[in-house]
C-alpha positions as CSV (number, residue, x, y, z in Angstrom):
1,M,40.4,53.5,-24.0
2,G,37.3,54.7,-22.0
3,L,34.4,52.9,-20.4
4,A,32.3,53.5,-23.5
5,A,34.7,51.8,-25.9
6,P,33.2,48.9,-27.7
7,E,35.9,46.5,-26.6
8,V,35.4,47.4,-22.9
9,L,31.6,47.0,-23.2
10,A,31.9,43.7,-25.0
11,A,34.3,42.4,-22.3
12,A,31.9,43.5,-19.5
13,L,28.9,41.9,-21.3
14,K,30.9,38.6,-21.8
15,R,31.7,38.6,-18.0
16,I,28.0,39.2,-17.2
17,E,27.0,36.3,-19.5
18,R,29.3,33.9,-17.8
19,A,28.0,35.0,-14.3
20,T,24.4,34.6,-15.4
21,G,24.7,31.4,-17.3
22,S,22.0,29.7,-15.3
23,F,19.5,32.6,-15.7
24,A,16.6,32.6,-18.1
25,R,17.7,34.4,-21.3
26,Y,15.3,37.3,-20.7
27,A,17.1,38.0,-17.3
28,V,20.5,38.5,-18.9
29,P,21.4,42.1,-19.7
30,R,22.0,42.7,-23.4
31,A,23.1,46.3,-23.1
32,I,25.1,48.1,-20.3
33,T,26.5,51.5,-19.5
34,L,29.6,51.6,-17.3
35,T,30.2,54.5,-15.0
36,R,33.0,55.4,-12.5
37,E,30.4,57.1,-10.3
38,P,29.8,55.0,-7.2
39,W,26.2,54.3,-6.1
40,T,26.2,55.5,-2.5
41,I,23.9,56.6,0.3
42,E,25.6,60.0,0.2
43,N,24.8,60.7,-3.5
44,G,21.2,59.5,-3.1
45,L,21.4,56.4,-5.2
46,M,21.1,53.9,-2.3
47,T,19.1,53.7,0.9
48,P,20.8,53.3,4.3
49,T,19.9,49.6,4.0
50,L,21.8,49.5,0.7
51,K,18.8,49.1,-1.5
52,L,18.8,50.8,-4.9
53,K,16.8,54.0,-5.2
54,R,15.4,53.2,-8.6
55,N,13.7,56.5,-9.2
56,N,16.9,58.4,-8.5
57,L,18.9,56.1,-10.7
58,M,16.4,56.5,-13.5
59,V,16.6,60.3,-13.3
60,R,20.4,60.3,-13.0
61,F,21.0,57.9,-15.9
62,E,18.0,58.7,-18.0
63,S,19.9,59.5,-21.2
64,A,22.1,56.4,-20.9
65,I,19.0,54.2,-20.4
66,E,17.3,55.7,-23.4
67,A,20.4,55.2,-25.5
68,M,20.6,51.5,-24.5
69,Y,17.0,50.9,-25.6
70,R,17.7,52.8,-28.9
71,K,20.5,50.4,-29.7
72,R,18.3,47.3,-29.6
């Protein structure tokens, strides 16, 4: 069973829902993509102060992001 298996994604979303129970509904993710690739300074996905490099993430995961929006 891989990270894209429906059961795996459903379990991860359920865990996210429990962790974000006090958030406004619009702030709770409805679709996710799981990856084994770590987000690190070395691969350019984080800054030295551990902030996300959003532009780099959007480029790296462009097809996955588009697929999540198509599912909605």
